[in-house]
C-alpha positions as CSV (number, residue, x, y, z in Angstrom):
1,X,13.2,14.1,-11.1
2,X,12.3,18.0,-10.5
3,X,8.9,17.2,-12.3
4,X,8.2,14.0,-9.8
5,X,8.9,16.6,-7.2
6,X,6.7,19.2,-8.5
7,X,3.9,16.9,-8.6
8,X,4.7,15.4,-4.9
9,X,4.4,19.5,-4.3
10,X,1.0,19.4,-5.7
11,X,-0.4,16.6,-3.8
12,X,0.2,18.5,-0.6
13,X,-1.7,20.9,-1.6
14,X,-4.1,19.1,-1.0
15,X,-4.5,18.5,2.5
16,X,-6.9,16.1,3.2
17,X,-5.1,13.8,0.7
18,X,-2.3,13.7,3.3
19,X,-3.9,13.6,6.2
20,X,-6.5,11.3,5.9
21,X,-4.3,7.7,5.8
22,X,-2.4,9.2,9.0
23,X,-5.1,10.5,10.8
24,X,-7.2,6.8,10.7
25,X,-3.5,5.3,11.4
26,X,-3.6,7.8,14.5
27,X,-7.3,6.9,15.1
28,X,-6.3,3.0,14.6
29,X,-3.2,3.4,17.1
30,X,-5.2,5.1,19.9
31,X,-8.2,2.5,20.0
32,X,-5.2,0.0,20.1
33,X,-3.0,1.6,23.0
34,X,-6.3,2.2,25.1
35,X,-6.8,-1.5,24.4
36,X,-3.3,-2.8,25.7
37,X,-3.6,-0.5,29.1
38,X,-7.4,-1.7,30.2
39,X,-6.9,-5.5,28.8
40,X,-3.1,-5.5,29.8
41,X,-3.3,-7.5,32.6
42,X,-5.4,-10.7,30.8
43,X,-3.2,-13.2,29.8
44,X,-4.9,-14.4,27.1
45,X,-4.7,-10.8,25.5
46,X,-2.4,-10.8,22.5
47,X,-0.8,-7.5,22.1
48,X,-0.1,-7.8,18.5
49,X,-2.5,-5.8,16.1
50,X,-2.7,-5.5,12.3
51,X,-3.8,-1.6,12.4
52,X,-1.1,-0.4,10.3
53,X,-3.4,-1.6,7.3
54,X,-5.4,0.8,7.6
55,X,-2.7,3.4,6.8
56,X,-2.5,1.3,3.2
57,X,-6.1,0.5,2.5
58,X,-7.0,4.3,2.8
59,X,-4.0,4.9,0.7
60,X,-5.3,3.2,-2.2
61,X,-8.6,4.8,-2.3
62,X,-6.7,8.2,-2.0
63,X,-4.3,7.0,-5.3
64,X,-7.6,6.3,-7.2
65,X,-9.2,10.0,-6.1
66,X,-5.9,11.8,-6.8
67,X,-5.5,10.3,-10.5
68,X,-8.8,11.5,-10.9
69,X,-8.7,15.2,-9.5
70,X,-5.2,16.0,-10.0
71,X,-4.0,14.4,-13.2
72,X,-5.8,16.7,-15.4
73,X,-4.3,19.9,-13.5
74,X,-1.0,18.3,-13.5
75,X,-1.1,17.3,-17.2
76,X,-2.1,20.9,-17.8
77,X,1.0,21.9,-16.6
78,X,2.7,20.4,-19.0
79,X,3.9,17.7,-17.0
80,X,4.2,14.1,-18.3
81,X,2.4,11.0,-17.2
82,X,5.0,9.5,-16.4
83,X,6.3,12.1,-14.0
84,X,3.1,12.3,-12.0
85,X,3.1,8.5,-11.4
86,X,6.3,9.2,-10.1
87,X,5.4,12.2,-7.9
88,X,2.8,10.3,-6.7
89,X,5.2,7.5,-5.6
90,X,7.7,9.6,-3.2
91,X,4.7,9.4,-0.8
92,X,5.7,6.2,-0.5
93,X,9.5,6.8,0.0
94,X,8.0,8.9,2.7
95,X,6.0,6.6,4.4
96,X,9.0,3.8,4.2
97,X,11.2,6.3,6.1
98,X,8.2,7.4,8.8
99,X,7.4,4.1,9.7
100,X,10.7,3.1,10.2
101,X,11.0,5.8,12.6
102,X,8.1,4.8,14.2
103,X,9.4,1.1,14.2
104,X,11.9,1.8,16.2
105,X,10.8,4.5,18.5
106,X,8.1,1.3,19.5
107,X,11.0,-1.0,20.2
108,X,13.1,1.2,22.4
109,X,9.9,2.3,24.5
110,X,8.9,-1.5,24.6
111,X,5.7,-1.3,22.5
112,X,5.4,2.4,23.9
113,X,5.7,1.1,27.4
114,X,3.3,-1.5,27.1
115,X,4.5,-4.3,25.2
116,X,2.8,-3.9,22.2
117,X,3.4,-4.2,18.8
118,X,1.7,-2.0,16.4
119,X,4.6,-0.5,13.9
120,X,6.7,-3.9,14.4
121,X,4.6,-6.6,12.4
122,X,5.6,-10.3,13.2
123,X,8.2,-11.9,10.8
124,X,7.6,-9.0,8.0
125,X,9.7,-6.1,9.8
126,X,12.3,-8.4,12.1
127,X,15.2,-6.9,9.4
128,X,17.6,-5.2,9.6
129,X,17.3,-1.7,10.2
130,X,18.3,-0.6,6.8
131,X,16.5,-2.7,5.2
132,X,13.1,-1.7,6.6
133,X,12.2,2.0,4.6
134,X,11.9,-1.0,2.0
135,X,9.6,-3.1,3.6
136,X,7.5,-0.5,4.4
137,X,7.7,1.4,1.2
138,X,7.0,-1.3,-1.2
139,X,3.5,-2.9,0.1
140,X,2.9,1.6,0.0
141,X,4.2,1.4,-3.3
142,X,1.9,-1.4,-4.4
143,X,-1.2,-0.2,-3.2
144,X,-1.0,3.4,-5.2
145,X,-0.3,1.4,-8.0
146,X,-3.0,-0.4,-7.9
147,X,-5.3,2.9,-6.7
148,X,-3.9,4.6,-9.8
149,X,-5.1,1.3,-12.2
150,X,-8.4,1.1,-10.6
151,X,-8.8,5.1,-11.4
152,X,-7.4,4.4,-14.9
153,X,-9.5,1.7,-15.7
154,X,-12.4,4.3,-15.1
155,X,-10.7,7.1,-17.3
156,X,-10.0,5.1,-20.1
157,X,-13.5,2.5,-20.2
158,X,-15.9,4.2,-17.6
159,X,-17.9,2.5,-14.8
160,X,-18.5,-0.6,-17.9
161,X,-15.0,-1.3,-18.3
162,X,-14.5,-1.5,-14.6
163,X,-17.8,-3.7,-13.9
164,X,-16.2,-5.8,-16.9
165,X,-12.7,-6.2,-15.2
166,X,-13.6,-6.9,-11.7
167,X,-15.5,-9.7,-13.5
168,X,-12.8,-10.9,-15.5
169,X,-10.7,-11.1,-12.1
170,X,-13.1,-13.0,-10.3
171,X,-13.4,-15.5,-13.1
172,X,-9.6,-16.1,-13.8
173,X,-9.2,-16.3,-9.9
174,X,-11.9,-19.1,-9.5
175,X,-10.5,-20.8,-12.6
176,X,-6.9,-20.8,-11.1
177,X,-8.1,-21.5,-7.6
178,X,-10.0,-24.5,-9.3
179,X,-7.2,-25.7,-11.2
180,X,-4.9,-25.5,-8.3
181,X,-7.3,-27.9,-6.5
182,X,-7.5,-29.8,-9.1
183,X,-3.7,-30.7,-9.3
184,X,-3.5,-31.0,-5.5
185,X,-1.3,-27.9,-5.5
186,X,-1.9,-26.3,-2.6
187,X,0.2,-27.8,0.0
188,X,3.1,-26.6,-2.6
189,X,2.3,-23.0,-2.8
190,X,1.8,-23.1,1.1
191,X,5.4,-24.6,1.5
192,X,6.8,-22.1,-1.3
193,X,4.8,-19.1,0.7
194,X,5.8,-20.0,4.3
195,X,9.5,-20.2,2.9
196,X,10.3,-16.6,2.2
197,X,12.0,-14.5,3.3
198,X,10.5,-11.0,4.1
199,X,13.3,-9.5,1.7
200,X,12.4,-12.2,-0.7
201,X,8.4,-11.3,-0.3
202,X,9.3,-7.5,-0.6
203,X,10.8,-8.2,-4.3
204,X,7.7,-10.3,-5.0
205,X,5.6,-7.2,-4.2
206,X,8.0,-4.6,-6.1
207,X,7.5,-6.5,-9.1
208,X,3.7,-6.8,-8.8
209,X,4.1,-2.7,-8.5
210,X,6.3,-2.7,-11.6
211,X,3.6,-4.7,-13.6
212,X,0.6,-2.7,-12.2
213,X,2.5,0.6,-13.1
214,X,3.3,-0.4,-16.7
215,X,-0.4,-1.4,-17.2
216,X,-1.6,2.2,-15.3
217,X,0.6,3.8,-17.7
218,X,-0.5,2.2,-20.7
219,X,-4.0,3.0,-19.8
220,X,-3.5,6.8,-18.8
221,X,-1.9,7.1,-22.3
222,X,-5.2,5.8,-23.9
223,X,-7.8,7.7,-21.5
224,X,-9.4,10.8,-22.3
225,X,-8.7,13.4,-19.3
């Protein structure tokens, strides 16, 4: 655990890596706040936004860059690949706590005085407060893992490997969609998805995160860094 914390401290040395996701989130929030104030009197204007996704989208690319830039350095200091991944994922824990606090602040201030929902995602965050850190942190874990997977694919197989993997992914998704259509299974899948609770969805995302991290670790073990 101490090595994972040390890796987290190394990440904090790259100020841009920490600041950019939150700076983009703050910009998105500011834009939405201006819209709430200026358009709030319109009956058709919905003060619910997906701006929170900007934090997760930015973190995906930051994670890919962090693996490429910082993993070789930390390995040179004697840190294991598992410790590097653990230290990187501590970011998700901090994100979960920070977003939980912002969620509660938004609630007690009635959407920052405008009745809006930016940090409170309809349905997904309608859970007890003690569950909110996990609801926010697990998706962040997943996007960090996906970013690390992208970078590890490049480190292991180069640009050709990334392109081939992308093409294979498209083929698999297309084939699966065609099979589901042929089996007339979309309605069944739709009922299953709509029947999920936020907690159940978080559990499925966590399972996907574990699988992604396992694949990332296997690639990093064989990558030349």
